[in-house]
C-alpha positions as CSV (number, residue, x, y, z in Angstrom):
1,M,0.0,0.0,0.0
2,K,1.3,3.4,-0.9
3,T,0.6,6.5,1.3
4,L,0.1,9.9,-0.3
5,L,0.7,13.0,1.8
6,L,-0.9,16.2,0.5
7,C,1.8,18.8,1.1
8,G,1.1,21.1,-1.9
9,G,-1.8,23.2,-0.7
10,T,-1.7,26.7,0.9
11,G,-3.3,28.0,4.1
12,K,-5.7,30.7,2.8
13,R,-6.8,31.5,6.4
14,M,-3.4,31.5,8.0
15,A,-2.1,35.0,7.4
16,P,0.1,36.5,8.6
17,F,1.9,33.2,8.5
18,A,3.0,31.8,5.0
19,E,4.6,28.8,6.5
20,D,3.0,25.4,5.6
21,K,1.0,24.1,8.5
22,F,2.9,20.8,8.5
23,L,6.2,22.7,8.9
24,F,5.2,24.3,12.3
25,K,7.3,22.8,15.0
26,F,6.1,21.3,18.2
27,L,8.6,20.2,20.9
28,G,11.4,20.7,18.4
29,K,9.9,18.5,15.6
30,T,7.8,19.5,12.6
31,L,4.3,18.2,12.3
32,L,5.4,16.4,9.2
33,E,7.9,14.4,11.3
34,Y,5.2,13.4,13.7
35,Q,3.2,12.1,10.7
36,F,6.1,10.0,9.6
37,D,6.4,8.6,13.2
38,L,2.7,7.4,13.0
39,L,3.0,6.0,9.5
40,L,6.0,3.9,10.4
41,K,4.3,2.6,13.6
42,A,1.4,1.6,11.4
43,G,3.7,-0.3,9.1
44,L,3.4,2.2,6.3
45,N,6.8,3.1,4.7
46,D,6.1,3.6,1.0
47,I,5.3,7.3,0.9
48,I,4.4,9.8,-2.0
49,L,4.7,13.5,-1.0
50,V,2.9,15.9,-3.3
51,C,4.7,19.2,-2.6
52,N,4.6,22.8,-4.1
53,P,7.6,24.6,-5.6
54,Q,8.0,26.7,-2.4
55,N,8.2,23.9,0.1
56,Q,9.8,21.1,-1.9
57,E,13.3,21.6,-0.7
58,K,12.3,21.9,2.9
59,V,10.4,18.5,2.7
60,K,13.4,16.9,1.0
61,E,15.6,18.1,3.9
62,I,13.2,16.5,6.4
63,V,12.7,13.3,4.6
64,K,16.4,12.5,4.2
65,H,16.8,12.3,8.0
66,I,14.0,9.8,8.4
67,P,15.2,6.1,8.2
68,D,13.3,3.0,7.0
69,I,11.1,4.8,4.5
70,K,10.8,4.8,0.7
71,T,9.7,8.2,-0.7
72,A,8.8,9.8,-3.9
73,I,8.4,13.6,-4.1
74,V,6.1,15.1,-6.8
75,T,5.6,18.8,-7.5
76,Q,2.1,20.3,-7.7
77,E,2.8,23.4,-9.6
78,A,-0.2,25.4,-8.4
79,P,-2.6,24.9,-5.3
80,K,-5.6,23.6,-7.4
81,G,-6.9,21.1,-4.8
82,I,-6.7,17.4,-3.9
83,A,-7.8,16.1,-7.3
84,D,-5.0,18.1,-9.0
85,A,-2.5,16.8,-6.5
86,L,-3.6,13.2,-7.2
87,E,-3.3,13.9,-10.9
88,S,0.3,15.0,-10.4
89,A,1.2,11.7,-8.7
90,S,-1.1,9.3,-10.6
91,H,1.8,7.8,-12.5
92,L,3.0,6.3,-9.2
93,F,-0.2,4.6,-8.3
94,N,-0.1,0.8,-8.3
95,G,-2.3,-1.1,-5.8
96,E,-4.1,0.4,-2.8
97,L,-3.6,4.1,-1.9
98,L,-4.0,5.8,1.4
99,I,-4.5,9.6,1.2
100,I,-3.7,11.7,4.2
101,N,-3.8,15.5,4.9
102,P,-0.6,16.0,7.0
103,N,-1.9,19.2,8.4
104,D,-4.3,17.4,10.8
105,L,-3.3,15.8,14.1
106,F,-4.7,12.4,14.9
107,E,-3.6,9.4,16.9
108,L,-2.1,6.1,15.7
109,K,-5.4,4.3,16.0
110,A,-6.9,6.5,13.2
111,L,-4.5,4.6,10.9
112,T,-4.8,1.2,12.5
113,T,-8.6,1.3,12.7
114,L,-8.8,2.2,9.0
115,I,-6.4,-0.6,8.0
116,D,-8.1,-3.2,10.2
117,T,-11.5,-2.3,8.8
118,R,-10.1,-2.6,5.2
119,C,-8.8,-6.1,6.0
120,G,-12.3,-7.2,7.1
121,S,-14.4,-5.6,4.3
122,A,-14.8,-5.9,0.6
123,A,-15.7,-2.2,0.2
124,E,-14.0,-0.3,-2.6
125,S,-13.0,2.7,-0.5
126,F,-12.8,3.7,3.2
127,V,-13.0,7.2,4.7
128,L,-12.4,8.3,8.3
129,G,-15.2,10.2,10.0
130,H,-15.3,12.1,13.3
131,V,-18.4,13.3,15.2
132,V,-18.3,17.0,16.2
133,N,-20.4,19.0,18.6
134,E,-20.1,22.3,16.9
135,Y,-19.5,23.6,13.4
136,F,-16.3,22.9,11.7
137,P,-15.3,24.6,8.4
138,G,-14.6,21.4,6.5
139,G,-16.3,18.5,4.7
140,Y,-19.3,16.5,6.1
141,L,-20.3,12.9,5.7
142,V,-23.9,11.4,5.4
143,I,-24.0,7.6,6.2
144,D,-26.7,5.1,5.3
145,E,-28.1,2.4,7.6
146,K,-25.3,0.0,6.7
147,G,-22.5,2.4,7.4
148,F,-21.6,3.3,3.8
149,L,-21.2,6.8,2.6
150,S,-24.2,8.2,0.8
151,H,-23.2,11.8,0.4
152,I,-20.2,14.0,1.1
153,M,-20.5,17.8,1.2
154,E,-17.5,20.2,1.3
155,K,-17.8,23.3,3.6
156,P,-21.6,23.5,3.7
157,G,-21.6,26.6,5.9
158,K,-22.7,27.0,9.5
159,G,-26.3,25.9,10.0
160,H,-26.4,23.9,6.7
161,E,-24.5,20.8,7.9
162,P,-26.0,17.6,6.6
163,S,-24.8,15.6,9.7
164,N,-22.6,15.9,12.7
165,M,-19.8,13.8,11.2
166,V,-16.9,15.6,9.6
167,N,-14.7,14.1,6.9
168,L,-11.1,13.4,8.1
169,L,-8.9,13.3,5.1
170,V,-7.6,9.8,5.9
171,H,-9.0,7.9,2.9
172,L,-8.1,4.5,1.6
173,H,-8.9,3.5,-2.0
174,T,-8.4,-0.1,-3.1
175,R,-8.7,0.9,-6.7
176,P,-7.3,4.4,-7.2
177,N,-7.6,4.1,-11.0
178,V,-11.4,4.0,-10.6
179,L,-11.2,7.1,-8.4
180,M,-9.1,8.9,-11.1
181,D,-11.7,8.0,-13.7
182,Y,-14.4,9.7,-11.7
183,I,-12.1,12.7,-11.1
184,H,-11.7,13.1,-14.9
185,H,-15.5,13.1,-15.4
186,V,-16.7,15.6,-12.8
187,S,-16.4,19.4,-12.9
188,S,-16.7,22.2,-10.4
189,E,-15.9,25.9,-10.2
190,R,-14.4,25.3,-6.6
191,D,-11.4,23.2,-5.6
192,D,-13.7,20.3,-4.6
193,I,-13.2,18.1,-7.6
194,Y,-12.0,15.2,-5.3
195,E,-15.0,15.4,-3.0
196,K,-17.4,15.6,-6.0
197,A,-15.7,12.5,-7.5
198,V,-16.2,10.6,-4.2
199,D,-19.8,11.8,-4.1
200,A,-20.4,10.6,-7.7
201,M,-19.0,7.2,-6.7
202,C,-21.6,7.0,-3.9
203,K,-24.4,7.8,-6.4
204,D,-23.2,4.9,-8.6
205,N,-23.6,2.6,-5.6
206,R,-19.9,2.0,-5.2
207,E,-19.3,0.9,-1.6
208,I,-17.4,3.5,0.4
209,M,-17.3,2.6,4.0
210,V,-17.2,5.3,6.7
211,V,-14.9,4.3,9.6
212,P,-15.8,6.2,12.7
213,Y,-12.8,7.6,14.6
214,T,-13.3,8.6,18.3
215,G,-9.7,9.5,19.2
216,A,-8.0,13.0,19.5
217,W,-8.2,15.1,16.3
218,H,-7.1,18.7,15.7
219,A,-7.0,20.7,12.6
220,I,-5.2,24.0,11.9
221,K,-7.7,26.2,10.1
222,Y,-6.8,29.5,11.6
223,P,-3.5,30.6,13.3
224,W,-5.0,30.3,16.9
225,N,-5.7,26.6,16.3
226,I,-2.0,26.1,16.7
227,M,-2.5,26.3,20.5
228,D,-4.7,23.1,20.3
229,F,-1.7,21.3,19.0
230,V,0.5,22.8,21.8
231,R,-1.9,21.5,24.4
232,Y,-2.0,18.1,22.8
233,F,1.7,17.6,22.7
234,L,2.4,19.1,26.1
235,D,-0.4,17.0,27.8
236,R,1.1,13.7,26.3
237,T,4.8,14.4,27.1
238,E,6.7,13.6,30.2
239,T,8.7,16.2,32.0
240,Y,12.3,16.5,30.7
241,I,15.2,18.7,31.6
242,S,18.3,18.4,29.6
243,P,21.5,17.7,31.5
244,T,23.0,20.7,29.6
245,A,20.4,23.1,30.8
246,K,21.7,25.7,33.3
247,I,19.1,26.6,35.9
248,S,19.7,29.0,38.8
249,E,19.1,27.7,42.3
250,R,17.0,30.9,42.8
251,A,14.7,30.1,39.8
252,I,11.4,28.4,40.3
253,I,10.4,25.5,38.1
254,E,6.9,24.0,38.7
255,G,4.7,21.6,36.9
256,K,5.4,19.7,33.6
257,V,8.2,21.3,31.7
258,I,10.3,20.3,28.7
259,I,13.6,22.1,28.8
260,E,15.9,21.5,25.9
261,D,19.7,21.5,25.5
262,N,21.7,24.6,26.6
263,V,18.7,26.5,28.0
264,L,19.7,29.1,30.6
265,I,17.3,30.1,33.3
266,M,18.4,32.9,35.5
267,E,17.8,34.1,39.1
268,N,14.1,34.8,40.2
269,A,12.7,33.4,36.9
270,V,9.5,31.4,37.2
271,V,8.7,28.6,34.7
272,K,5.3,27.2,35.5
273,G,4.2,24.3,33.3
274,P,3.0,23.0,31.1
275,V,5.8,24.8,29.2
276,Y,8.3,24.0,26.4
277,L,11.6,25.8,26.1
278,G,13.6,25.1,22.9
279,R,17.3,24.6,22.8
280,G,19.5,27.6,23.6
281,T,16.8,29.8,24.9
282,V,17.5,32.2,27.7
283,V,14.9,32.9,30.5
284,G,16.1,36.1,32.2
285,N,15.8,37.6,35.6
286,N,12.3,38.2,37.1
287,T,10.5,36.6,34.2
288,V,7.5,34.4,34.1
289,V,6.8,31.7,31.4
290,R,3.6,29.8,32.2
291,S,0.4,27.9,31.2
292,Y,1.0,26.1,27.9
293,S,3.6,28.4,26.5
294,H,5.7,27.0,23.7
295,V,9.0,28.9,23.2
296,G,11.2,27.9,20.3
297,A,15.0,27.7,20.0
298,N,17.4,30.6,20.7
299,C,14.9,33.0,22.1
300,I,15.7,35.5,24.8
301,I,12.9,36.1,27.3
302,G,14.4,39.2,28.9
303,F,14.1,40.9,32.2
304,A,10.6,41.2,33.7
305,S,8.8,39.7,30.8
306,E,5.7,37.4,31.0
307,I,4.8,34.7,28.5
308,K,1.4,33.1,28.9
309,D,-0.4,30.6,26.6
310,S,1.6,31.6,23.6
311,Y,3.4,29.9,20.6
312,I,6.7,31.6,19.8
313,E,9.0,30.4,17.1
314,D,12.8,30.5,17.0
315,G,15.0,33.5,17.6
316,C,12.7,36.0,19.2
317,S,13.7,38.5,21.7
318,F,11.7,40.2,24.6
319,C,12.3,42.7,27.4
320,M,9.7,43.9,29.9
321,N,6.9,42.6,27.7
322,Y,3.6,40.9,28.3
323,I,2.8,38.3,25.7
324,G,-0.5,36.6,26.2
325,D,-2.4,34.0,24.1
326,S,-0.3,35.1,21.0
327,I,1.2,33.4,18.0
328,I,4.6,34.8,17.0
329,G,6.7,34.0,14.0
330,D,10.5,33.5,13.8
331,H,13.0,36.3,14.6
332,C,10.7,39.0,16.1
333,Y,12.1,41.7,18.4
334,F,10.0,43.4,21.1
335,G,11.1,46.8,22.5
336,T,10.8,47.4,26.2
337,G,7.2,47.9,27.4
338,T,5.4,46.4,24.4
339,V,2.3,44.4,25.4
340,T,-0.3,42.3,23.7
341,A,-3.9,42.7,25.1
342,N,-5.7,39.4,25.0
343,L,-9.2,40.0,26.5
344,R,-12.2,42.2,25.8
345,F,-13.7,43.9,28.9
346,D,-17.1,42.3,27.9
347,Q,-15.3,39.0,27.7
348,K,-16.9,38.1,24.4
349,P,-14.9,36.1,21.8
350,V,-12.3,38.1,20.0
351,L,-13.0,39.0,16.4
352,V,-10.3,38.5,13.8
353,R,-10.2,39.7,10.2
354,V,-9.9,36.9,7.7
355,G,-9.8,38.2,4.1
356,S,-12.6,40.7,3.9
357,D,-14.6,39.3,6.8
358,M,-14.5,39.8,10.5
359,I,-14.9,36.3,12.0
360,D,-15.6,35.1,15.6
361,S,-12.5,33.3,16.8
362,G,-14.6,31.4,19.3
363,V,-12.1,32.2,22.1
364,A,-12.3,34.9,24.8
365,N,-8.5,35.1,25.2
366,L,-6.6,35.9,22.1
367,G,-3.7,38.2,21.7
368,A,-1.7,39.1,18.6
369,L,-0.9,37.1,15.5
370,I,2.5,38.3,14.4
371,G,4.4,37.1,11.3
372,P,8.1,36.5,11.2
373,D,10.8,39.2,11.2
374,C,8.8,41.9,12.8
375,R,10.3,44.6,15.1
376,F,8.5,46.7,17.7
377,G,9.6,49.9,19.4
378,V,9.2,50.7,23.0
379,N,5.7,50.9,24.6
380,V,3.7,49.5,21.7
381,N,0.2,48.3,22.6
382,I,-1.4,45.6,20.4
383,M,-5.1,45.0,20.8
384,P,-6.6,41.4,20.8
385,G,-6.8,39.6,17.5
386,I,-4.6,42.0,15.6
387,K,-2.6,40.5,12.7
388,I,0.8,42.0,11.9
389,G,2.4,41.1,8.5
390,A,5.8,39.6,8.2
391,G,8.7,42.0,8.0
392,S,6.9,44.9,9.6
393,T,8.5,47.5,11.9
394,I,6.2,49.2,14.5
395,G,7.3,52.6,15.8
396,P,7.3,53.4,19.5
397,E,4.2,54.5,21.4
398,S,2.0,52.9,18.7
399,C,-1.5,51.5,19.6
400,L,-2.5,48.9,17.0
401,T,-6.3,48.4,16.7
402,Q,-6.1,47.5,13.0
403,D,-4.2,44.8,11.1
404,V,-0.8,45.8,9.7
405,P,0.1,44.8,6.2
406,L,3.3,42.9,5.1
407,N,6.6,44.8,5.3
408,T,5.1,48.0,6.9
409,P,7.9,50.5,7.5
410,P,8.2,52.7,10.6
411,P,6.6,54.6,11.9
412,A,3.4,52.5,12.2
413,R,0.1,54.1,12.1
414,Q,-1.0,55.2,15.6
415,I,-4.6,54.7,16.5
416,G,-6.0,56.0,19.7
417,A,-8.6,54.4,22.0
418,D,-11.2,56.8,20.6
419,N,-11.1,54.8,17.3
420,I,-11.4,51.3,18.8
421,S,-15.2,51.5,18.6
422,K,-15.0,51.7,14.8
423,L,-14.0,48.0,14.9
424,G,-17.0,47.1,17.0
425,A,-14.7,46.3,19.9
426,P,-14.8,47.7,23.5
427,I,-11.8,48.9,25.4
428,L,-9.5,45.8,26.0
429,Q,-7.2,44.5,28.6
430,T,-4.6,41.8,29.4
431,V,-5.1,38.8,31.8
């Protein structure tokens, strides 16, 4: 059986982050590396990776360090959806094909349950389904009384869900050539050709068995979903403190912590887990890092800073900052006194602009979403849910209540509290 990983798409809702979702790191490893771990444990080592021209070299670099696998890398020239990705790799199909979205997080039993069900059934295809209690912006499955798929609907919109079972893109096709025939005969103005092909197979009474999956599952649809992954990995990892870490006797370490090689924790610092500190990171005097914070490699958490419930990538620097419930890209620099507000006074969910729409994030605590290579002057205030484009420089004393585009030069636009009401948001605070 060959396994195909769909690595060629783009995260349309992930701005200000251009990084592929499967390349985000958790506890020092990319999500793609975790996917390989699961595949090998399930006995799957013949892998096709459909990449795009931008990430192909990064994927090759990861793959060459993974033993005991056979890989073929195919380029999908443009992000035209799953069907186009399959077309790009169709010359490699022979025998059964397992298709996986590597951006999703699931447990080993998702794979083993699907494979075990395949071994006991003569169905033509098998798809994984997961029951949800609230709307998820993805595909939905309708099942008949025998457990076979009768209809698949991609992104029906909230309130129009045909069922409460979402489609997890872990699909096994015993005859991928038949699937490709259907792909060639359906059409759509959206990038849902694959789903329409599977739906057409259902209408022709081809047996597609839905395999219910009840284990953990998380998907990154928006940047703040990254924190679900942080919680998942930290909750399932034992405390580890590298023997090369240097921790002052006057520092306080509490709860579950993962502290990597050459971390330095100085006097009067408090690290209160669950927390991850990447290799070479410095936690300075009188700092606090707490409650599901994930700090990457070679960061400097400088004097009197506090990091709370935040995901911070590599090489960032802080001094007397409050960073709460925020997602921060690589190599960002924060001047003294810069803070991220993360709570509305009315405690309603924070709104975030995605494209031309303001959407409800669904969470009451959400700070800033900051792309890589940004720099902030002293005493910058960033309101909840604000997105700051990569490469931007924000001048001192700025108050950001609107998103900042890519590569904004200093000084940043300063917006006073009297303008906050224009965004439909009340005065905001940190917690």
